C-alpha positions in Angstrom: 0.0 0.0 0.0 1.1 3.6 -0.6 0.8 4.4 3.1 3.6 1.9 3.9 6.0 3.6 1.6 5.1 7.0 2.8 5.6 6.0 6.4 9.0 4.6 5.6 9.9 7.7 3.7 9.0 10.0 6.6 10.9 7.8 9.1 13.9 8.0 6.8 13.6 11.8 6.7 13.4 12.3 10.5 16.4 10.0 11.1 17.5 9.0 14.6 15.5 11.6 16.4 12.3 9.7 15.6 8.7 10.9 15.3 5.5 10.5 17.2 2.6 8.3 15.9 0.3 11.4 15.8 2.7 13.5 13.9 3.5 10.7 11.5 -0.2 10.1 10.9 -0.7 13.9 10.1 2.2 13.8 7.6 0.6 10.8 5.8 -2.8 12.5 5.9 -1.4 15.6 4.3 0.4 13.7 1.6 -2.9 12.0 0.6 -5.2 15.0 0.9 -6.3 16.8 -2.3 -8.8 19.4 -3.2 -11.3 16.7 -4.2 -10.5 14.0 -1.6 -9.8 14.2 2.1 -9.1 10.9 3.8 -10.3 10.2 7.3 -7.5 11.2 9.8 -8.6 8.7 12.4 -8.4 5.8 9.9 -4.9 6.9 8.9 -3.9 7.2 12.5 -5.1 3.7 13.3 -3.3 2.3 10.2 -0.1 4.1 11.1 -0.3 2.8 14.7 -0.9 -0.8 13.6 1.9 -0.6 11.0 4.4 0.7 13.5 3.4 -1.9 16.2 3.5 -4.8 13.7 6.9 -3.8 12.4 8.6 -3.1 15.7 8.1 -6.4 17.5 11.7 -7.6 17.8 15.1 -5.9 18.2 16.1 -6.8 14.7 12.9 -5.4 13.1 12.7 -2.6 10.5 11.3 0.0 12.9 12.1 0.4 16.6 10.2 2.2 19.4 12.1 4.8 21.3 12.5 5.4 25.0 9.8 8.1 24.8 6.3 6.5 24.6 4.7 6.7 21.2 7.9 7.7 19.3 9.4 5.5 16.5 12.4 5.5 14.2 14.1 3.2 11.6 16.2 0.6 13.3 19.4 1.3 11.3 21.7 -0.1 14.0 20.4 -3.7 13.9 18.7 -4.0 10.5 20.4 -4.1 7.1 17.1 -3.5 5.3 16.6 -0.2 7.2 20.1 1.0 6.3 19.3 0.1 2.6 16.1 2.1 2.7 17.9 5.1 4.0 20.4 4.9 1.1 17.6 4.4 -1.5 15.5 7.3 -0.3 18.6 9.5 -0.2 19.5 8.6 -3.7 15.9 9.4 -4.9 16.0 12.7 -3.1 19.3 13.7 -4.6 18.1 12.7 -8.1 14.9 14.8 -7.6 16.9 17.8 -6.6 19.3 17.5 -9.6 16.3 17.4 -12.1 14.9 20.7 -10.9 16.1 23.5 -13.1 15.9 27.1 -11.9 13.1 29.0 -13.6 14.1 31.7 -15.9 12.5 35.1 -15.4 10.6 35.8 -18.5 8.8 38.9 -17.3 9.1 42.1 -19.3 11.0 45.1 -18.0 8.5 47.9 -17.8 11.1 50.7 -17.4 13.7 49.5 -19.9 
């Protein structure tokens, strides 16, 4: 599902400092909201919470819970897949930034 990929992308972006379930759910909600469609925030929050709980069961899982209750991050210290995800998302981000070209100012000079 697209929510899974979005959750992993956000966890990659926040890094070792982690993020709360509530804030993560709001980010996913905002990424999926459009002018014509607005998903249910409570459903997204429940999905995010279930996804994090399911994927943070053991010490070698992809996601780990932090000392602070309700905060999660990628488990890059004990999971090779998490380290690989970080590298993949960073490569994608750098490719996206390289493709963006500065816009040329095509406006007319009124006083020239």
